[in-house]
VOSEPA-598916 format. One record per residue: x, y, z of N, C-alpha, C in turn; residue in one letter. Coordinates in steps of 0.02 Angstrom, whole numbers, padded with zeros to 5 digits, always signed. Each point is the difference from the previous one (the first is absolute). Example, Ala and Ser with C-alpha at 12.3 -4.5 7.8 and 13.67 -1.06 7.14 Angstrom:
2
+00660-00284+00390-00045+00059+00000+00045+00060+00000A-00018+00053-00036+00042+00059+00003-00039+00055+00037S
This chain:
351
+05888+08633+06397+00049+00014-00049+00030+00082+00025M-00038+00044+00017+00027+00059+00011+00027+00007+00066F-00020-00038+00050+00042-00009+00060+00061-00033-00010E+00003-00041-00059+00061-00040-00006+00052+00051-00032G-00026+00043-00041+00045+00040-00035+00038+00053+00057L-00054+00020+00052+00032+00049+00050+00054-00034+00042A-00015-00063+00013+00051-00037+00042+00061-00003-00042R-00006-00024-00065+00057+00004-00029+00047+00070-00006W-00030+00044-00012+00024+00065-00002+00045+00013+00070R-00038-00022+00050+00036+00002+00063+00058-00030+00004S+00001-00062-00026+00064-00049+00006+00052+00030-00047V-00015+00024-00049+00041+00023-00046+00040+00066+00045C-00040+00033+00024+00026+00075+00017+00048-00035+00080A-00022-00045+00033+00031-00022+00051+00078-00025-00018A-00007-00042-00058+00065-00031-00027+00052+00057-00018V-00024+00046-00041+00047+00041-00025+00016+00059+00055I-00028+00015+00038+00015+00039+00062+00046-00042+00049L-00008-00062+00004+00049-00032+00047+00063-00002-00028G+00005-00012-00077+00061+00002-00035+00034+00060+00014L-00034+00051+00010+00025+00069+00003+00013+00014+00069A-00014-00042+00044+00017+00017+00067-00045+00055+00028G-00062-00001-00015-00043+00064+00027-00049-00029+00046T+00017-00031+00065-00039-00034+00039-00009+00050+00056N+00012+00062+00008+00002+00051+00051-00069+00032-00015A-00042+00010+00063-00058+00042-00012+00011+00059-00019P-00057+00027-00043-00006+00066-00029-00005+00055+00062A+00065+00032-00002+00002+00053+00052+00025+00070-00030L-00034+00052+00005+00016+00048-00040+00074+00036+00034A+00044+00007-00050+00062+00029+00029+00016+00073-00015Q-00042+00030-00046-00001+00085-00019-00053+00026-00001A-00010+00060+00011-00072+00035-00006-00021-00001-00068P-00056-00015-00013-00031+00010-00068+00017+00067-00028A+00013+00004-00070+00000+00062-00022-00054+00043-00022P-00006+00055+00012-00068+00041+00000-00019+00006-00067K-00069+00004-00027-00022+00001-00051+00028+00059-00045P+00022+00007-00055+00024+00054-00032-00063+00045-00020L+00026+00069+00013-00051+00046-00001+00034+00062-00028D-00017+00023-00077-00054-00033-00016+00006-00064-00044P-00055-00044+00000+00011-00074-00034+00039+00007-00061P+00042-00042-00007+00041-00013-00073-00037-00057-00045Q-00005+00024-00064-00022-00046-00054+00066-00050-00003A-00023-00057-00009+00042-00060-00025-00035-00043-00059V+00039+00000-00053-00040-00036-00062+00036-00073-00011R-00041-00047+00001+00030-00069-00002-00029-00032-00059V+00044-00032-00039-00014-00036-00074+00019-00075+00030A-00060-00038+00000+00002-00073+00013-00028-00051-00054Y+00018-00055-00014-00026-00051-00023-00064-00022+00034V-00068-00021-00015-00051-00004+00039+00000-00080+00010P+00043-00031+00041+00006-00067+00032+00002+00000+00065I-00010-00053+00040-00012-00005+00084+00064+00020+00016M+00058-00023-00022+00059+00006+00015+00016+00067+00031K-00033+00050-00017+00008+00079+00032-00052+00020+00043F-00041-00060+00033-00057+00017+00047+00014+00036+00054A+00071+00007+00028-00004+00054+00053-00007+00062-00013T+00011+00030-00065-00016+00067-00018-00068+00004-00004A-00039-00048-00024-00076+00001-00005-00033+00010+00074F+00027-00039+00035-00031+00003+00082+00023+00064+00025V+00061+00020-00001+00016+00069+00026-00044+00062-00026A-00009-00008-00067-00051+00051-00020-00071-00006+00013E-00025-00062+00001-00063-00010+00014-00021+00006+00075S+00051-00011+00051-00019+00007+00060+00026+00068+00033R+00014+00045-00043+00027+00070+00022+00057+00003+00027G+00048-00045-00001+00074+00000+00030+00033+00054-00030L+00004+00004-00070+00038+00069-00029-00027+00059+00023F-00069+00013+00002-00020+00060+00027+00016+00012+00068K+00007-00052+00045+00016+00005+00067+00063+00044+00009K+00049-00018-00048+00071+00036-00002+00000+00055-00036Y-00047+00025-00028+00002+00065-00038+00014-00014-00068G-00014-00053-00039+00020-00014-00061-00067-00006-00047L-00007+00036-00057-00060-00014-00051+00034-00048-00052N-00010-00066+00011+00023-00042-00048-00043-00010-00059V+00018+00003-00064-00040-00017-00051+00032-00062-00033Q-00033-00046-00001+00014-00071-00039-00027-00008-00069L+00053+00004-00047-00013-00008-00072+00022-00075-00033D-00045-00032-00014+00008-00067-00031+00040+00004-00076S+00053-00028-00006+00026+00006-00066+00011-00083-00016V+00008-00009-00078-00004-00071-00025+00058-00042+00019K+00058+00032+00012+00063-00040+00015+00045+00047+00042S+00049-00039+00040+00050+00035+00030+00051+00043-00040G+00004-00026-00062+00042+00047-00047-00029+00068-00013T-00074+00001-00003-00023+00076-00013+00003+00031+00073E-00004-00037+00046+00017+00039+00070+00070+00027+00001A+00042-00043-00017+00071+00016+00004+00015+00074-00034I-00027-00007-00062+00000+00066-00043-00018+00065+00036A-00056-00013+00032-00028+00061+00034+00049+00018+00066F+00023-00055+00026+00037+00015+00062+00069+00042-00010L+00023-00026-00065+00063+00026-00025-00007+00074-00017D-00055+00020-00021-00005+00066-00024-00016+00044+00074K-00024-00033+00055-00018+00036+00060-00072+00024-00005G-00033-00037-00052-00078+00024+00002-00042-00037+00050S+00036-00054+00023-00027-00050+00043+00044-00009+00064V-00034+00009+00054+00055-00016+00059+00014-00070+00015D-00049-00043+00000+00018-00068+00027-00035-00052-00054V+00030-00046-00016-00028-00062-00043-00005-00059+00036G-00049-00040-00025-00016-00072+00027+00013-00038-00072G+00070-00036+00010+00025-00024-00058+00026-00075+00011I+00017-00039-00056+00029-00056+00004+00070+00007-00019A+00050-00043+00031+00067+00007-00002+00011-00042-00078I+00015+00037-00042+00020-00037-00070+00071+00010-00012V+00017-00039-00054+00085-00014-00018+00022+00069-00010A-00031+00037-00053+00023+00068-00021+00010+00055+00055S-00035-00010+00053+00015+00042+00052+00064+00006+00033L+00036-00065+00005+00074-00002+00015+00045+00048-00035W-00010-00005-00069+00047+00032-00049-00017+00075+00017S-00065+00015+00010-00013+00073+00000+00024+00023+00060A-00012-00024+00061+00037+00014+00057+00071+00005-00002W+00034-00046-00040+00077+00005-00009+00007+00063-00036N-00032+00027-00045+00007+00054-00040-00015+00071+00050R-00031-00013+00055-00017+00061+00040-00074+00022+00010G-00053-00057-00023-00063+00016+00014-00015+00014+00072L-00025+00076+00006-00009+00025+00067-00066-00022+00032D-00010-00059+00018-00061-00025+00030+00019-00051+00050I-00025+00000+00057+00026-00051+00054-00066-00050+00029R+00024-00054+00020-00058-00040+00034+00002+00019+00070V-00063+00032+00021-00013+00024+00064-00047-00051+00047I-00030-00060-00033-00041-00037+00040-00014-00060-00053A-00022-00057+00037-00010-00063-00030-00074+00007-00027P-00011-00041-00055-00071-00015-00011-00006-00068+00040G-00056-00031-00019-00019-00073+00037+00065-00045-00025A+00013-00050+00044+00050-00053-00013-00030-00062-00013L+00029-00042-00031-00027-00058-00024+00001-00040+00063D-00049-00050-00008-00013-00043+00064+00074-00039+00006P+00004-00033+00070+00052-00035+00015-00005-00076-00031M-00051-00031-00002-00022-00052-00028-00052-00002-00049T-00017-00062-00034-00049-00005-00045-00014+00062-00050D+00053+00031-00027-00001+00054-00034-00026-00014-00059G-00029+00049-00043-00048-00007-00058+00037-00029-00058P+00073+00011-00009+00039-00008-00058+00025-00076+00012T-00013-00045-00061+00013-00067+00015+00039-00019-00066K+00049-00034+00007+00040-00043-00054-00041-00061-00017L-00017-00018-00055-00039-00064-00022+00028-00026-00053I+00008-00073+00012+00031-00034-00056-00050-00045-00030V+00013-00018-00064-00058-00050-00022+00005-00068+00026R-00065-00010+00008-00019-00077+00047+00043-00054-00039T-00004-00003-00063+00042-00061-00029+00071+00004+00021D+00038+00054+00008+00063-00002+00010+00009-00004+00083L-00037+00014+00033-00008-00014+00061-00012-00081+00025M-00044-00028-00037-00017-00059+00013+00048-00052-00025E+00036+00014-00056+00056-00042-00034+00065+00004+00046S-00004+00049+00045+00064+00013+00022+00057+00036-00024G-00021+00036-00052+00046+00038-00037+00013+00062+00040A-00042+00027+00021+00009+00064+00054-00037-00024+00065I+00052+00003+00052-00024-00016+00066+00012+00060+00050K+00047+00036-00030+00021+00058+00043+00021+00057-00048S+00014+00067+00035+00021+00049-00049+00057-00012-00031V+00048-00047+00036+00068-00012-00032-00018-00034-00073A-00049-00032-00004-00013-00040-00070-00031+00059-00053D-00002+00066+00015-00022+00032-00050+00052+00019-00054L+00069-00021+00022+00047+00023-00043-00010-00017-00068K+00006+00042-00047-00020-00006-00077-00066+00002-00014G-00049+00011+00046-00060-00015-00019-00036+00075-00020K-00057-00002-00034-00043+00063-00011-00039+00024+00036R+00009+00051+00032-00038+00035+00059-00038+00062-00030I-00060+00009+00012-00050+00058-00021-00009+00056+00054A+00013+00056-00013-00010+00048+00049-00022+00062-00037A-00052+00041+00028-00023+00054-00026+00050+00060+00013A+00005+00052-00053+00024+00056+00015+00072+00021-00047G+00026-00052-00014+00063+00004-00039+00058+00018+00048G+00063+00021-00036+00065+00020+00037-00012+00053+00055P+00019-00019+00060-00002+00059+00057-00073+00003+00038G-00037-00055-00020-00069+00001+00027-00003-00031+00067S-00055+00001+00037-00008-00031+00065+00009-00074-00008G-00032-00020-00058+00003-00073-00017+00065-00025-00002G+00046+00037-00032+00070-00024-00014+00030+00005+00076E-00016+00043+00042+00036+00006+00060-00017-00058+00044Y-00071-00025+00002-00022-00063+00033+00028-00069-00016F+00009+00008-00074+00035-00054-00035+00063-00012+00027V+00031+00056-00005+00079-00012+00022+00010-00006+00081T-00039+00016+00044-00001-00008+00065-00013-00079+00009K-00067-00034-00039+00002-00070+00008+00056-00043-00029A+00035+00019-00049+00059-00027-00026+00049+00007+00045L+00014+00053+00031+00052+00007+00042+00006-00046+00066E-00064-00025+00024+00000-00054+00054+00025-00063-00017S+00010-00008-00071+00025-00061-00021+00073+00014-00029A+00026+00051+00007+00062+00031-00020-00005-00003-00078R-00045+00022-00030-00010+00008-00065+00001+00075-00016L+00000+00027-00072-00014+00060-00010-00036+00001-00078S-00024+00066-00015-00040+00000-00064+00045-00034-00061L+00065-00003+00006+00044-00023-00060-00021-00070+00001R-00020-00037+00045-00019-00069+00009-00057-00020-00026D-00035+00045-00017-00079-00015-00025-00009+00031-00057V-00067-00012-00035-00020+00044-00059-00056+00034+00029Q+00007+00064+00013-00053+00037+00019-00058+00025-00044L-00054-00007-00011-00039+00027-00049-00049+00054+00017L-00016+00038-00032-00047+00064+00020-00070-00023-00034N-00042-00016+00059-00064-00020-00022-00059+00031+00046I-00045+00024-00031-00053+00036+00050-00034-00053+00040G-00011+00026+00065-00036-00049+00051-00052-00035-00036N-00046+00041-00039-00065-00024-00025+00003-00053-00060G+00058-00007-00016+00032-00058-00049+00032-00064+00026D+00009+00000+00069+00049-00048+00028-00036-00060+00002M-00073-00009+00024-00037-00054-00006-00006-00033-00058P-00005+00033-00061+00008-00032-00067+00074-00024-00021A+00051+00038+00028+00069-00026-00017+00014-00063+00038A-00019-00016+00064-00002-00054+00033-00036-00063-00035M-00049+00015-00020-00053-00047-00039+00039-00022-00050E+00029+00048-00048+00031-00018-00060+00062-00029+00007A+00038+00008+00062+00070-00021+00016+00049+00035-00040K-00014+00057-00001+00050+00043-00035+00049+00032+00050S-00019-00009+00058+00040+00024+00065+00013-00065+00046V+00047+00010+00031+00013-00054+00054-00030+00028+00064D+00004+00057+00020-00011+00033+00063-00028+00070-00016A-00051+00011+00052-00021+00080+00013+00003+00027+00061V+00014+00073-00008-00006+00033+00061-00067+00047-00008L-00045-00016+00049-00070+00037-00009-00028+00002+00069T-00055+00035-00001-00044+00004+00053-00071-00018-00017S-00041+00020+00054-00067-00021-00009-00030+00072-00043S-00051-00017-00036-00046-00059-00016+00048-00059-00046P+00055+00025-00032+00021-00048-00056+00037-00068+00033Y+00025+00006+00062+00030-00053+00031-00065-00055+00020S-00049+00035+00020-00067-00045+00008-00028-00023-00062D-00003+00020-00053-00015-00024-00060+00048-00064-00024Q+00069+00019+00013+00048-00066-00023-00016-00052+00045I-00009+00004+00069-00008-00051+00056-00062-00037-00033F-00060+00036-00010-00067-00027-00010+00020-00041-00057K+00031+00025-00061+00003-00043-00059+00051-00057+00006A+00027-00003+00059+00051-00060+00007+00057+00003-00030G+00015+00038-00037+00071+00018-00048+00045+00016+00038T+00003+00025+00071+00062+00026+00035-00006-00016+00065G+00054-00008+00033+00000+00006+00084+00047+00040+00022K-00014+00017+00064+00050+00048+00041+00062-00034+00000L+00049+00043-00010+00070-00020+00013+00042+00039+00059L-00019+00067-00008+00023+00049+00058-00042+00056+00006A+00007+00044+00059-00019+00065+00013+00028+00023+00057Q-00020+00062+00015+00030+00037+00063+00067+00002-00018D+00032+00016-00048+00070+00031-00014+00019+00053+00040F-00050+00046+00013+00033+00072+00033-00055+00019+00049T-00016-00044+00058-00030+00028+00049+00000+00066+00027P-00041+00042+00007-00003+00063+00025+00036+00035-00043G+00000+00003-00062+00032+00035-00048-00035+00061-00023L+00029+00053-00006-00027+00066-00011-00002+00022-00078M-00041-00009-00034+00007+00017-00071-00043+00066-00016T-00024+00025+00041-00040+00073-00012+00021+00039+00061V+00004+00064-00010+00031+00046+00047-00050+00074-00004V+00009+00042+00052-00007+00064-00006+00054+00046-00017F+00016+00037-00051+00058+00036-00006-00023+00080-00011V+00050+00045+00032-00003+00063+00003+00038+00039-00052G-00030+00051-00038+00045+00036-00040+00063+00044+00044S+00051+00004-00035+00057+00028+00032-00021+00075+00023G-00050+00028-00037-00021+00074+00008-00035+00005+00070K-00046-00052+00000-00050-00007+00061+00043-00016+00075F+00051-00037-00015+00033-00023+00067+00046+00049+00018L+00028+00030-00056+00056+00066+00031-00044+00056+00014K-00048+00019-00032-00032+00064+00011-00057-00012+00057E-00031-00050+00016-00051-00003+00026-00003-00069+00047R+00064-00003+00046+00014-00065+00034-00051-00006+00056P-00030+00059+00016-00053-00009+00063-00066-00028-00019E-00014+00012-00070-00052-00028-00026+00012-00078-00016A+00054-00013-00017+00014-00071-00010-00005-00040+00055A+00022+00028+00059+00007-00034+00060-00068-00010+00022E-00049+00040-00009-00071-00011+00020-00025-00055-00041R+00014+00012-00063-00032-00053-00053+00015-00064+00017F+00058-00011+00023+00020-00080+00015-00027-00017+00076V+00000+00050+00042-00039-00018+00063-00065-00015-00004L-00036+00031-00046-00084-00005-00003+00006-00082-00028A+00047-00007-00048-00021-00079-00038+00032-00046+00056M+00034+00012+00041+00025-00048+00053-00050-00005+00055T-00039+00044+00012-00065-00004+00048-00052-00046-00041E+00002+00016-00072-00058-00034-00028+00015-00070-00006A+00073-00014-00006+00011-00088-00002-00011-00023+00077A-00004+00039+00041-00014-00024+00065-00077-00024+00003R-00032+00042-00034-00076-00006+00008-00021-00064-00061L+00046-00024-00021-00023-00054-00054+00030-00080+00016M+00019+00004+00063+00025-00063+00024-00052-00052+00022Q+00013-00073-00022-00053-00054+00028-00068+00018-00034G-00050-00015+00051-00067+00004-00020-00018+00078-00013P+00033+00046+00025-00009+00083-00020+00008+00012-00068D+00042-00040-00039+00002+00015-00075-00069+00007-00031F-00045-00034+00012-00063-00004-00026-00043+00056+00023L+00013+00041+00061-00039+00041+00022-00033+00049-00050A-00057+00022+00007-00032+00035-00054+00033+00075-00015Q+00030+00031+00047+00041+00055-00020+00056-00015-00049P+00029-00056+00005+00050-00020-00039-00033-00016-00073N-00046-00047+00010-00027-00014-00070-00020+00055-00037M-00030+00058+00028-00017+00045-00047+00060+00039-00028D+00063-00005+00039+00053+00024-00047+00020-00049-00049G+00004-00071+00011+00016-00035-00055-00046+00005-00062Y-00063-00001+00008-00047+00008-00044+00000+00072-00046L+00020+00044+00043+00007+00070-00036+00046+00009-00048K+00052-00033+00016+00067+00016-00043+00031-00050-00039Y-00039-00072+00002+00008-00051-00054-00061-00009-00032T+00002-00046-00049-00062-00025-00036-00016-00059+00023A+00014-00027+00071-00021-00057+00032-00057-00001+00027S-00030-00058+00032-00059-00013+00020+00007-00022+00067T-00067+00000+00048+00024-00026+00061+00018-00068+00005P-00040-00041-00045+00023-00072-00003+00070-00012-00020E+00025+00036-00052+00073-00008-00014+00047+00018+00062A-00017+00050+00025+00044+00022+00060+00008-00053+00056V-00064-00032+00009-00007-00045+00053+00036-00062-00016R-00002-00019-00067+00023-00058-00021+00076-00006-00031N+00008+00068+00006+00071+00010-00034+00060-00034+00036G+00067+00001-00029+00059-00026+00027+00012+00037+00077G+00041-00033+00033+00019+00018+00071+00059+00049-00008A-00003+00061-00022+00048+00037-00003+00021+00029+00080L+00075+00033-00003+00017+00011+00073+00001+00074+00004I-00041+00037+00033+00017+00071+00006+00030+00014+00072Y+00075+00011-00010+00033+00007+00064-00015+00056+00040D-00021-00023+00069-00016+00072+00049+00058+00037+00008P+00061-00013-00010+00063+00030+00018+00025+00032-00074N-00030-00013-00055+00022+00030-00063+00073-00005-00009M+00028-00055+00019+00073-00016-00010+00009-00003-00078A+00053+00029-00025+00022-00009-00078+00047-00058+00010I-00013-00048-00038+00043-00063-00005+00054+00017-00058P+00052+00043+00023+00048+00023-00042+00052-00058-00024T+00000-00056+00042+00042-00060-00028-00036-00033-00055A-00070-00001+00012-00034-00032-00061+00003+00039-00060G-00002+00069+00005+00012+00047-00056+00067-00015-00034L+00059-00014+00043+00060-00003-00029+00003-00070-00042A-00041-00047+00026+00007-00067-00037-00036+00011-00062D-00060+00032-00005-00026+00012-00060+00040+00034-00057I+00040+00046+00033+00050+00038-00046+00047-00046-00029E+00022-00041+00044+00058-00050-00007-00018-00050-00062R-00057-00023+00011-00018-00052-00051-00017+00040-00070V-00027+00063+00007-00005+00026-00074+00067+00019-00025H+00045+00020+00034+00067+00014-00011+00042-00057-00030R-00013-00058+00037+00042-00052-00023-00037-00031-00065E-00065+00016-00008-00033-00030-00061+00018+00040-00057N+00041+00061+00010+00016+00050-00053-00063+00049-00022G-00036+00002+00044-00065+00047+00002+00024+00073+00005R+00062+00019+00032+00003+00069+00007+00063+00031-00045T-00002+00067+00016+00066+00027-00043+00062+00003+00028E+00003-00033+00064+00058+00005+00038+00024-00074+00017Y+00054-00008+00038+00027-00078+00020+00018-00007+00075D-00008+00066+00037+00026-00010+00067-00059+00012+00046K-00009-00029+00055-00060+00018+00045-00006+00073+00017P-00063+00028-00001-00022+00056-00006-00001+00027+00080L+00004+00050+00018+00001+00019+00062-00062+00026+00026D-00034-00042+00042-00074+00008+00025-00009+00063+00032M+00042+00044+00004-00015+00065+00018-00022+00045-00055A+00009-00021-00058-00033+00029-00054-00066-00019-00015K-00024-00048+00051-00069-00034-00019-00050+00020+00061V+00034-00015+00059-00048+00006+00063+00023+00054+00042V-00055+00030+00033-00003+00056+00047-00043-00029+00068D+00034-00016+00051-00025-00035+00049-00019+00043+00059E+00007+00068-00012-00006+00045+00067-00069+00017+00013R-00053-00011-00051-00062+00005+00018-00035-00054+00037F+00016-00051-00015-00020-00061+00026+00029+00001+00082V+00061+00024+00012+00033-00005+00056-00039+00057+00047A-00024+00041-00032-00030+00065+00047-00073-00024+00017K-00023-00034-00055-00069-00041+00026+00001-00042+00051A+00058-00035+00008-00003-00049+00054+00022+00034+00061I+00045+00057-00004+00016+00039+00067-00063+00015+00021A-00052+00025-00029-00064+00031+00027-00038-00060+00023V-00010-00062-00040-00052-00045+00009+00031-00061+00053L+00058+00002-00003+00029-00067+00030-00010-00061-00049G+00046-00046+00009-00006-00060-00043-00059-00041+00024K-00045-00024-00060-00053-00038+00019+00000-00073+00009A-00026-00023+00048+00009-00073+00029-00039-00039-00063A+00026-00070-00013-00044-00034-00045-00087-00006+00008P-00019+00000-00054-00080-00013+00009-00024-00066+00032A-00051-00003+00030-00017-00064+00041-00061-00014-00028K
């Protein structure tokens, strides 16, 4: 099983790197920056999930110290809490999820920028599934996403949530929108019972709730993989940090890029990496080994087009305070990733 997971991670990395055209060998193009002397402190607020594992590995394997950074990783309950610290300048970097309210904040001038991606969703067999009631599928009432028009679809999180975004993307594949369905805010844990009671026609959920529905025989898979390679979590830097200490931000992203390259294929489960995963999350070795195949891009490319699509969906769904496309320059600062690649060269796909 573990070998299969490692092979799957290699395939995911190879696919996304191939799409990005990164087949060139990893050749250094610029000299590595010297360690900062004296070392500089960098405070990071992060949500303790595996999608931020590049930072965990960079710290546990001494990569931050290699470049003269004393990094303090502080766990927070939510990205919203981290954003408040970042906005005040009391935290330098945040590991956060992209939520709908962020777009309006950026439009109002929130001074934080995306400086590196977190883990990306897998290219195939992603965890998020759109499941239809078995009786509707077997009767032929629902054969495809197009047949969801007018139907009741449950998703967790309410307006502007990730669930709403995924439902919208699924509907768009059939040229439908949220206005064509009844979207209900139901917690993931309540979805198996809702399917059993036939109070909904379809649900958007993931394991273990999708597994419970399939086991009960009340639902069947209709669609998944709506957004392969999607970036839903990011590392952001405070405006103060990026403007006043760009040399520290440059080394921070460089260290994480090196960490990502130590996490490819079977190396993902190397013990020094595992030490970082377990220190900074509440996970277990078994959970890490059996977890979903996230993509840790060794080139740390920021999928700006994907971010723009997330913004578009929330804006068109009426979840923002503005109605015109947001300039991504208010959101993304790619110069630190560019400098990391200038030093390390582009990595070839994992084998």
